[in-house]
N, C-alpha and C positions, 0 to 999 in steps of 0.2 A: 483483583485488582479494583478497585478505586475507579468510579467513574472518573472521567477527565473530561474538561473542555473540547469541546471541537468544533471544527471547524467545514461545515457546510457550505454545500455551491453555492455559486451568485445567484442561484434562483431558489436557494432557500432561504428569507432572512431569516435571522439569531440564530439561526439552524434549528428551529423550532420543528422541522417538521421532517417525519423519518426518512429516511436516507442513508442508502449502501454506498458507503466505496471501495476499489478492489484494492487492496493492500497484499495481492501476493507477490506482485514481485520487489516489490522493499522489503519483506518478510524472506524471501527465498536470498536475495542480495546478504539480509542480518545473519541468516541461517548459515548460509555456505563459507561465511565470514569470518561466524565462532567456531563450526567444524575445523576449520584448517587451522586454526589458532589452536588448537587442540598439539598435545606433544608428552610423550611418554616415555619416558628414560628409566631407567628400572636394569640394576647391576651392568652390564655391559652392550645394554643394547636399549635402542635408542627407535622409539616410533610413533609413529606419524600419520594423520592422515592427505592423503599426498593429491586427490582427486572428490571434489560433490559430483556424482557421475550421472544421477539424476535426483529431484527433489518433485513429488508428485503431490498435489493437494490445493491447496486452497486460504486466505487470508481474506477476513472484511471488519472496514469498520462500520459500528451503525452509529448512525447518528440522531437524537431524538430532545431536542426544549433543551435542545445547547450541550447537551451530554453527549459521550461515547461509550460506546462497549466495541470492546476485540474477540471476534472471533477468528480462530485458525487451526488448520490438521492438517500434518504434511505425513508419509512415509519417504525418505531417503533410503540411497545407495551410497556407498563411499568407498573409495578405494584406498586401501591401505599399504602401507611401506612398512619393513622391520629389519635393519642392520644391527649388524657387530661390526667386530674386528675382520672377523673371517667369514661373513656369511647374510644371506638378503633373503627377505620372504617377504610376500605380496601376497595381496586378496581383495574380497571387498566383503562388506556387512552391513545391512539393512538395520535403520532408525524405524520403527510402528511404531504409529502413534503417537506423535510431539506433535501435542496439541494445547488448547485455553484453557481448559475446564482443571488442568493438574501437570505435575512435571515427573508422570511417573508411563515414560516411553520404554519400549525395550526396544535392546539390542539384539538381533537373530541373523540365520543363515552367519556365519564367520563363514569364511571359505576362505583356502591358499591356493593361490597357483600351482604348485608348486612343493615337494615334501624336500625341506631342508633342516638342518638341523638347530632352526631357532624358530620354524614354522610352528608347532606349538604351545612353543610358550612364548609365542607373538597373538596368539588365539587366546589365552589367559591373562593376555594381558589386554588384551581386547574389551574383553565379557569382564574386568572389575577394573584395573586402573579408566579403560578410556571411559569407558559408564560411568565411575565418580566422576571423569574431568567432564564431560557434556555434562553430565546433574548440572555439576559446579557454572559452565555457560551459557543453560539454557536456562535457567531460571532468572536470568534480567530480560528474556526474550523478550514476554508478552509488555513488561513495563516500555522498551526500547523502541517496539511497537509502534505504543502509544503516546511516547511522547513527539513521535514524529508527527502524528497530526493536532499537536495540541502543542508543540512547537511555538513558541512566542513570537521567534521570528515571520514561522509561518500565519499563523494566526492576525499575526497584523496586515503581511502583504492581502491576506484575503480578504481583510477588512476598507484597505484602502482599492482593491480593487472590486471590492463589492460598491462601494462607493462611487467608485467612475464607474463601473454599470447602471446606476442607479440614476447619475447625473447624465446619463448619455440617454435613457428612458424621455428623463424631465423636459432636457432639451427635444425628443423626437417629438413631444405629445405639444410641445409648444411652436414646435414647427407646422405639425399638422394643423395646428389652429390657426395659427397664421395663414394657411396656406385654405381652409375652409372659407376664414374670413374672406380673403379673397375671392375666393368662387361665387361664395355669396355677394360679394358686393362689385362685380362683371357682370354675376346674370341680375341682379336689381337696377344697374344699368341700362344692359340690353332690353330690360322689359319696359323702362322708363321712353330709350328709343321707340322702340314700337308701339308705342301709346301714343307719341308726338306724331311721328310717322300716319298711322290709324285717324288721328285730328285731323291731321292736313288733308288725307285721304277726304276724309269724311264731309270735310268744307268745301270741299271741288264740287 
C-alpha cells in the first residue's frame, strides 16, 4: 500500500516526528465485520460464520514526515454453522497469520462439534469456498484501516484541534508574561517605597 497522509497527535506538529498510534481496536472491528459478512451457499447447504470467538494480535500506524505506514498481524478463531433442510453442523476454525505484508493467511484446525450428515461437507467448504471468500474480503483490509487515519474529515478535525491547542498555548504564554510583568512592577514599587522609607529614616 502506498504511504498515505497521516494525522499525528496534537504534540506532533505537521505529523513530522515519529509516532506510533494503536489501531488494534478499529482493526478488530473491521476484521470481525468482514468475517461475519461471509456466507457460502453450495447445493442445499448454507454455511456462515456465526461468532468470532477471539482475535489476538495488534495493529499500529507509524507516522513520520506527514506520512503513515500501517502494520498489523492477527490470529483469529471463528465459530461456524452449516445447515441444510434436514441437518445442521457447527464447529470452529482458525485464521492464522493475517498480516499487512501480504494476503497469504492460512485456515487451520477446522473442527466439528458433532458428526452429522453434512459435517464433512461443511469442513470441505471452509477449506475451499470460505477460504476464497475470506481472501476476497480481506484484500481491502489494509486500505480500509489506513483510510480511517487519512480520512479528510478526521484530518480536518485534527487540524482544528491542533489550532485550538496552539491558541491555548499562546494565550497561556501571554497570560504568563503579563503575570511576570505585574510581579516585576509590584516588586519595583516595593523597592521604591523601601528606599523612600529608608531615606526618611536617615534624615531624622
